[in-house]
N, C-alpha and C positions, 0 to 999 in steps of 0.2 A: 673426517672419514669415519670415525667411531660412531658418530650420530647417524650417518647414512647406513652403516652396517646394522645398527640397533633398529632402525626403522625397517630395514629389509627383514630382519629376524621377526619383528612383530607382525609384518604383513604375511610372511610365510606361515607363522603360527596361526593367524586368523584364517588363511586359506585352507590349511590342513585340518583345522577344527571344524570346518564347514560353515563358519560365520559368513563367508562370502560364496556360498554355494551357487552354482549356475542354476538358472531356471529354464524350464522347458515349457513351451505352450502346447496345450492339448485342445482338440476341437471335438466336441460331442457330436453325435449324429444329427442333432437338431441345429447345429451351428454355434452353440454356446462355446465360447473360448474361455480358458482358464490356464493359469500357470502354477507350477509347483517347483520347489527347489529340487534339484537332482543330487542324489547321494551316490556317486558313481553312475551306474546305468539304471538305478532304481529311483522312482519318484518319491520325494519326501511325503510326510503326512500333511493332509489338508487340516488347517488349524485356524481358529479365530478366537475371539474373546469368550465364546460360549462353549465351544466343544473342539475335540480333536477326532478325526477319523482314524482311529488307532490301528485297525487291521481290516483287511478284506481278503477273502480267499474262498476256497470251495473244496469239498470232498468229492471224489469220484468213486463210483461203484461200477465195476465192469463185470461182476460175477454173473449177473443175469442180463437183463436188458440194461444197456449203459445209461447211467443217470449221474446227475451232480446235485449237490446241496450247497448253496451259497451260505457263507457265514461271515459275520461282521462284528467288530467291537468298536464302540464309540465311548469316548471319555468326556464327561460333562464337567465343566469348571465352575468355580465361583459359588458352589453350594446350591445353585438353582438348576433344576433339570426340566427337560421338556415334558409335556403330557403325552406326546406321541412322536413316533419316528416313522418316516417313509423312506425306503431305499429303492432306487430305480437303477437299472442298467441303461445308460444313455450312450452306449458305444455306437449303436446303429441309429438310423433315422427315426425310428419309432421307439420311444422309451418303453422299457418293460418293467412293470412293477414287480419287485422281488419280495418286499416286506412292507407291511403297514401294520404297526403295532402300538398299543398303548404302553406307556412306560410305567412300570410298577414304582410305588413310592419307596420301597425298601431295597434299593440297589446296593450292591457291594461297594464298600469304600475303596478308593484308589489313591489314597493319600489325603493330605489336608484339603478339606472342602472340595473334594473331587469324587465323582462316582462313575462307575463303569457299567455298561450294559453290553451283553453278548447276545446276538440274534442269529437265528438260523432260518433260512427261507424254506419253503416247501420243496420237496424233491422235484427235480426237473428232468424229464427224459432227454437224453442226448439223441436228437433226431434231426434230420434235414427238414427244414420248414417249421420246426418247433420254436416259437418266439423266445422262450427263456434260454435256449442254447444256441440260437442263431449266430451269436457273436463268435462262437468257436470255429465257424466255417469260413470266416473272412480273413483277409491278409493283414489286418491291423495288428500292431505290436502291443497295444495296450487295451485293457478293458476299462471302461470309464463308468463311474458310479456317481449318483447324486443322492445325498442324504438330506432330507428336509426335516428339520426339527421344529415342532410346533410347541410354543410356550403359551401358558395361560395369559391372556391379555397383552400379548406382544406379537410383533411381526414374526413370521417364520424365519429360521436361520437355515441357510443352505451351505453344505460342504460338498465340493467336487473333488473326487479322488481318482487317480489313475493307477492301475496295477499292470505290470508287464506279464502278459500271457500270450505266448505264441503257440497255437494249438495244432499247427499243420502236421507235425510228426505224430502227435497223438491220434488225430483223425485218420491219418494214413495207416497207422498201426491197427486201428479198429476196423478199417475197411468195410467189408460187407456186413459187419455186425451192427452198423449204424442204420437204423430203419428210416423211412420217410415218415414224417408226422402224419397222423391220421387227422384229416380235415373233416370236421362235421359240416354237413350241408344244412342250410336253414329250411 
């Protein structure tokens, strides 16, 4: 009996520590499927041997014309870092390029043989029909990102991340302040 109770205690500790976290499958707009461990109702970080998708978020400005600015943090492991980073919003059918940037050689240290890069996308107008903010107007519970890391002389590394963003109440609150995107004619 004591052995059984000991095994139950070990299993309970592993469960509570997240070692056996449940995974959830996500489907990008283009049909790409990926899974992330769930920490409560929040997806865990996308991680592989090369990098961790440490943070994804955005700042909103509603003082004048409503806009958002996406921001991201990636952690590179093993002392090697990519030469460029590309981050796309893949929530909807057509991916939207948010950032494509060269990685500087002198990144800040994030611990032993790790470095961190923080990126901010160009400001995006919040408008109906605007590709960079179209995800805000849908019913999906998560915004999905794809980070492609290009290394010198190696195949690209891809990290897929999900973030919980339900924007219905925000959009309703802004109401008539949300314009329709200006579509330029060819």
